[in-house]
C-alpha positions as CSV (number, residue, x, y, z in Angstrom):
1,M,12.3,-11.1,-3.8
2,R,16.0,-10.7,-2.9
3,L,16.5,-8.0,-5.5
4,C,13.8,-5.9,-3.8
5,R,15.6,-5.8,-0.5
6,P,18.2,-3.2,-1.4
7,I,15.5,-0.9,-2.8
8,L,13.5,-1.0,0.4
9,I,16.7,-0.7,2.5
10,A,17.6,2.5,0.7
11,A,14.1,3.9,1.0
12,L,13.9,3.0,4.7
13,T,17.0,4.7,5.6
14,F,15.0,7.9,5.5
15,S,11.6,6.7,6.5
16,V,10.0,4.2,8.8
17,S,10.2,1.3,6.4
18,P,11.9,-2.0,6.9
19,C,15.2,-3.4,5.7
20,F,15.5,-7.2,5.3
21,A,19.1,-7.9,5.8
22,E,20.4,-8.7,9.3
23,P,20.6,-5.3,11.0
24,S,24.0,-3.9,11.7
25,G,22.8,-0.8,13.4
26,P,19.7,1.5,13.7
27,I,17.9,2.8,10.7
28,P,17.1,6.5,10.9
29,V,13.4,7.5,10.7
30,N,12.1,10.5,8.8
31,N,10.8,12.9,11.4
32,P,9.1,16.3,11.2
33,P,11.6,19.3,11.0
34,G,13.1,20.2,14.4
35,Q,12.6,16.8,16.0
36,P,15.5,14.5,16.7
37,N,16.0,11.3,14.7
38,A,14.1,8.2,15.7
39,F,15.0,4.7,14.7
40,V,13.2,1.6,13.3
41,D,12.8,-1.0,16.0
42,L,10.6,-3.6,14.3
43,L,10.8,-4.7,10.6
44,A,8.5,-7.3,8.9
45,L,8.7,-8.5,5.3
46,M,5.5,-10.1,3.8
47,S,5.5,-12.4,0.9
48,G,2.6,-12.4,-1.6
49,H,1.3,-10.1,-4.4
50,C,-0.6,-6.9,-4.8
51,K,-4.1,-7.4,-6.3
52,T,-4.4,-3.6,-6.4
53,L,-1.7,-0.9,-6.3
54,K,-2.6,2.6,-7.5
55,V,-0.2,5.5,-7.1
56,A,-1.7,8.9,-7.8
57,G,-4.2,7.3,-10.2
58,R,-1.7,5.0,-12.0
59,T,-1.9,1.3,-11.7
60,F,1.2,-0.7,-10.9
61,A,2.2,-4.2,-9.8
62,C,4.3,-4.5,-6.6
63,K,7.5,-6.5,-5.8
64,T,7.1,-6.7,-2.1
65,V,5.4,-5.1,0.9
66,A,7.0,-4.4,4.3
67,Y,6.0,-3.0,7.7
68,A,8.2,-0.9,9.9
69,H,7.7,0.5,13.3
70,G,9.8,3.4,14.7
71,D,10.8,3.7,18.3
72,R,8.7,6.9,18.5
73,G,5.6,5.3,17.2
74,R,5.6,6.1,13.4
75,V,4.7,3.2,11.2
76,N,5.0,2.6,7.5
77,F,3.6,0.0,5.1
78,A,6.2,0.3,2.3
79,V,5.6,-1.0,-1.2
80,A,8.4,-1.7,-3.6
81,V,6.7,-0.8,-6.9
82,D,7.3,-3.0,-10.0
83,D,8.0,-0.1,-12.3
84,P,10.1,-1.0,-15.3
85,S,11.2,2.6,-15.7
86,D,12.4,3.1,-12.1
87,D,14.1,0.5,-9.9
88,N,14.0,2.8,-6.9
89,H,10.2,3.4,-6.9
90,V,8.9,2.9,-3.4
91,V,5.6,4.2,-1.9
92,S,5.0,4.2,1.8
93,F,1.7,4.6,3.7
94,S,2.8,6.3,6.9
95,G,1.1,7.1,10.1
96,E,1.0,7.0,13.9
97,N,-1.3,5.8,16.6
98,G,-2.1,2.5,15.0
99,K,-4.1,0.0,17.1
100,R,-5.2,-3.5,17.2
101,A,-8.9,-3.6,16.1
102,D,-9.1,-7.2,17.5
103,D,-6.8,-10.2,18.0
104,N,-6.4,-10.6,14.2
105,S,-6.4,-7.1,12.8
106,Y,-4.4,-3.8,13.0
107,E,-5.5,-0.4,11.8
108,L,-3.2,2.5,11.0
109,P,-4.5,6.0,10.3
110,I,-2.4,7.5,7.5
111,D,-1.2,11.1,7.8
112,R,1.4,11.2,5.0
113,M,2.6,9.3,1.9
114,L,6.3,8.9,1.3
115,L,7.2,8.7,-2.4
116,N,10.6,7.6,-3.5
117,S,12.0,7.3,-7.0
118,K,15.3,7.4,-8.9
119,D,14.8,11.2,-9.4
120,R,14.7,12.1,-5.7
121,P,17.6,14.1,-4.2
122,K,20.1,12.0,-2.4
123,V,21.7,12.3,1.0
124,D,24.8,10.1,1.6
125,G,24.0,8.4,-1.7
126,L,20.4,7.4,-0.7
127,P,17.2,8.9,-2.1
128,V,15.1,11.0,0.3
129,P,11.4,10.5,-0.2
130,A,9.0,13.3,-1.0
131,E,6.4,13.6,1.8
132,Q,2.7,14.3,0.9
133,T,0.3,15.2,3.7
134,S,-2.5,12.7,3.4
135,T,-5.5,11.2,5.1
136,G,-6.5,7.5,5.0
137,L,-6.3,4.2,6.7
138,C,-4.4,0.9,6.4
139,R,-5.8,-2.4,7.8
140,Q,-3.7,-5.5,8.2
141,T,-5.4,-8.9,8.8
142,G,-3.3,-11.3,10.8
143,N,-0.5,-10.6,13.2
144,F,3.3,-10.6,13.4
145,A,3.5,-12.5,16.7
146,A,2.0,-15.5,14.9
147,R,4.1,-14.7,11.8
148,K,1.0,-14.8,9.7
149,V,-0.6,-11.9,7.7
150,T,-3.5,-12.6,5.4
151,D,-3.7,-9.2,3.7
152,V,-3.0,-5.5,3.9
153,T,-5.4,-2.9,2.5
154,C,-4.6,0.8,2.4
155,S,-6.4,3.8,1.0
156,A,-5.2,7.4,1.2
157,T,-5.7,10.8,-0.5
158,D,-3.0,13.4,-0.4
159,S,-3.4,17.1,0.1
160,E,-3.5,17.6,-3.7
161,G,-6.3,15.1,-4.2
162,R,-4.2,12.2,-5.5
163,R,-5.4,8.8,-4.4
164,Y,-3.3,5.8,-3.3
165,E,-4.6,2.3,-2.9
166,L,-3.1,-1.0,-1.9
167,L,-4.6,-4.5,-1.6
168,F,-1.8,-7.0,-0.8
169,V,-2.6,-10.7,-0.4
170,S,-0.2,-13.0,1.4
171,D,1.0,-16.3,-0.3
172,G,0.9,-18.0,3.1
173,T,4.7,-17.8,3.7
174,P,5.5,-16.9,7.3
175,V,6.2,-13.2,7.8
176,S,9.9,-12.4,8.4
177,V,10.1,-10.3,11.5
178,R,13.3,-8.5,12.8
179,R,13.6,-6.6,16.0
180,I,16.3,-3.9,15.8
181,R,18.2,-2.7,18.9
182,Q,20.1,0.5,19.0
183,S,23.9,0.0,19.5
184,A,26.9,2.2,19.7
185,P,28.5,3.1,16.4
186,S,31.2,0.7,15.3
187,I,33.1,3.0,13.0
188,Q,35.6,5.3,14.6
189,D,36.4,8.8,13.4
190,P,40.1,8.8,12.5
191,F,40.3,12.6,13.0
192,K,39.2,12.7,16.6
């Protein structure tokens, strides 16, 4: 699982997806054009396996699943894809206005899929995900406050008719939750 963390960290630098190292500063969130950057404020890493992971009709295994909440409300369920031909393959179900359905479940309407791979253009050395307008829903059973998630199911269809499906089942390990607080930059510009 430790090898998956750098993949998700890179993917999350440009989307609302978690990183799993101790945070050293805010992580930018991918926003619609013309809107200022937002930052991830809650990250959660879930341990288990994917019973189902379909990306545009292709079946894959997954390495890990993570949840990230942005300070402006955007949420991603990010999946590090177990793709032997691409160590940077990350798929994120992304949406806003998620809500607790009851004390033990959370639902997130999906409005876009974020697709990252080794072939994506890079900014500052990190791949920028392709965004696909989509419709769908993710449902998480369990809650982060109790550090227990049983499963995550997601289903979405993008604007080109491609389907994405996820059924992630926890192995019972407590969820690793990190709150991120924005801080002043620690690197000084020597030319100022």
